[in-house]
C-alpha angles and dihedrals in degrees: 000000000000120000116248116242119220094219124034119184111214116220122243092244092075121243135231096000104051130115098253133041122246133169116262115254125208117227130191115254119248130194121253119268119267118253118260116272122247113267088240089064096042115115116244092247098047120105130206133174095237101033104033120108121225093223117020111203118208113252124231124240093253091050092051092048092052090046091053093049091050091049090050092052093048092049095045106038092168088079088080088075089068095049096093091050091050090048093051092046090051093049092049090050091048095048091049093055102037125057112239091217090066092053106036115057117233104248115192111212118200114233117245115282113269095021099100130067104240099147094119090058091049090049093052090051097046099039098088094048091043093055092046094050112102097166098096097096121174097336095166092059093051103033097105115055103152112094137153099255113224092001143058143187119256130187111261112168107153132208127199130232096211118109120252121251122241113297121254092214143292127305118206119186135178115221111211133188131034130326099291096037086055088049089057090052092050095050093045090048090054091050094048094045091050093048094048093041089239130150109247119219113213102271118257115232112229115222108243123208092220102046094032093198116148093190119137129214095270091049091064107023136041100254097191092051090049093054096043095048092054098039095107093045109033133012109237126186129180095221141014119260117257097246090057093050091048089063090059099038092253088287118120091201087071091060116099108262117211111215098211118188119238116271094012116176123247087245089065090057091050096046101037111016100040097059091051091047092053091047100045099028087215131055132173127213115193125200101021106174113124093358094132125066122247096228096067126151119273090259090063093043091053092054091047091053093045091054096043102043103027113020100041108074124158118252118269092254093055096037094050094049094044092050090052089055090051089053092050092049090053090051089053088052100052092125087059095045092258095307119139140167122242117205123195100207117189103191101122119138095255092049093050091046094049092050091057089215123149122228130173100288096104122203093341091058091047092052093047093047093049090051092048092050091050092050095048103033106021110209096348095112097035102049119122114278095020109135119192119194109185092182093056091046091055093046090053091055095247098124118100112250112250120229089255092054092049091052093048091049095051094045089050090052090059105264109136129210091269091069116113114228130191112206114210105194148115123243107323115231110253090351094175089069106022097050096052098083093046092052090048091056096040112025092172092067115138137190135183089268094054096043097047136042122245089252091056092049095046097092090055104031100098097038114083095192093052091048089049090051090056091051090047092056096047091048092047094063099042122114091232128024118198120198117194101177136024125255143111094288097065093036093058093039094052091052093046091051090051089052092053101035102057095269096312117115093202087209132141110217106177126214098244094189090059091044090054090058094046095047090050092061110083090179096060116123127229096245092049091047092050091051091056092046093049089053091050092050091050090051091054089049091054093047091049093079098047118129127221122283121205092263096047126097119254088219090065098032110035092166121128102002096064104010125067126219106232124196102213095213126025115147090322094304135100109249114211116201128187111198089183093073108106097208142040127260095249092050093051094047091051092050097042099094093045100047106033104072096040096045094052099044097080095040093051091057090064096030093241113186113261114214110227111205114177121242094193131002135176130142112294094000130123114241138195118228132206114232122199115203100171139350095287107017118094130177142167128244130182114236133167118229124215121241113280097016116148125233147168103221145133123256112257121202 
């Protein structure tokens, strides 16, 4: 048996099917031919029918080198892992040998609008048109157009004639801060003492390292008037009795100090402070600024207003001198019938430094501001991670207005250069330069120093709170008050002006974000600028008659807690309305018998002060008063008013 061969080559003569017969021949097997090589592997001299070129041109050395590199890459594909490293190495080598300034063009990007101080450029552009404009007219006589037609607000803080119950103890507080922060502490202390039926000790003024004023209460306020005004509401003494001080070794540091959190509710004082007061008979709260919440019940707001607008009166020395300055300002304003503008300008060195804003003083200003920040707030502005963006601060309206900007704003609002201005301010930063434009626009500008002689100012010169009290009084009686920066001074003054001016604050409070945009436009025209300023003045006029919302301070918005809305003519009678009352007359009368005994039972046990708010009051007429005993318990009590007492009440049939 013959062995089968895996491969049998068939002869060319055909086999098995040909024409002739032939004997079969046996051939040796051979392997199949190898496949053709890739043209990339073909040797230069090899020829193939499919891959051969008719005319092979000789390649250059550069061509052969590129061909070899490409072949190396295709054979060793792992080299692609080193490509990023090779790219980075090449870029580093390139950047080290070629200057980037010659490659990247220098593109100048304009800062955001409103972020740069360009007010001097605006002033130089507007000055000719401003001086040529004679259309202002008597702006002071027509500045306030919003009124309550047929009605007005009138002060109506009431006091009771009923004797006070036995005191639960003594309350001693320390008022910290400047003049108006101390004022907040005093008014809040009166409200808390009245609510807890405590005897208030005249507040102690804490010496502050910034204001450096050692003045005491009686150096700034009339102490006797303060005590007598509150005598039917809160007991006030100027010192603690000896037997109390003996218990603590005549050392106030031994007295229990309540660490009250800021903006604590009146409920906290009733639940936490009152039991300790009854136990110890004397408690101390230091510091006391902002230790009572804004959204207090009407009883608390009434005591706050009573203390702020009636009980707190400046001492005779301050009041007499301040009133003389008011008289002198009116004499300087005869051509405007005694009307003048008061501007509270906050452009002192420490204020400019604290704001971190940039003006036009260049490197010298930068050096001076850095030094001032380090003196006043050591390390606060230079600590790690602190980022200061002056442009963003200006765009957000947080930069103090410069004297030049205040002058431009007032001239744009229609006040001409014959307007008398009182400037309430400390020492202006770089006054020799910064005050020049303001004096050019308003040559009749006055300050304490120009209205009074050095001898007259001597008793107040080194006492910041007394100087602030003088400014407060002159600003209070101006026709227009302009506030340029936030703070306690304008907040108290705006509320006091509302209290005295029939509910209208008569205050210009500019939109500083809008001003930042306008002052950053050197191409603005005078007419366009005046149009924007007239709109801003009208907005201040409209906001001047706003009443208090629940989240607003009673010191800024006394309406309606301490000012009554009076309809001037209603069937021949004055109609007194209290929008603050949370319920109707019929509802309260129907609930009177149910709520009154139960709501007073707990309070009477501790002698808590009952707020007596009149329901109706007119000379020789019996009235009904609202009494608040807690945050949500109301009741009615019958009281008899004395002839001539004031009230904010509704008419009862």
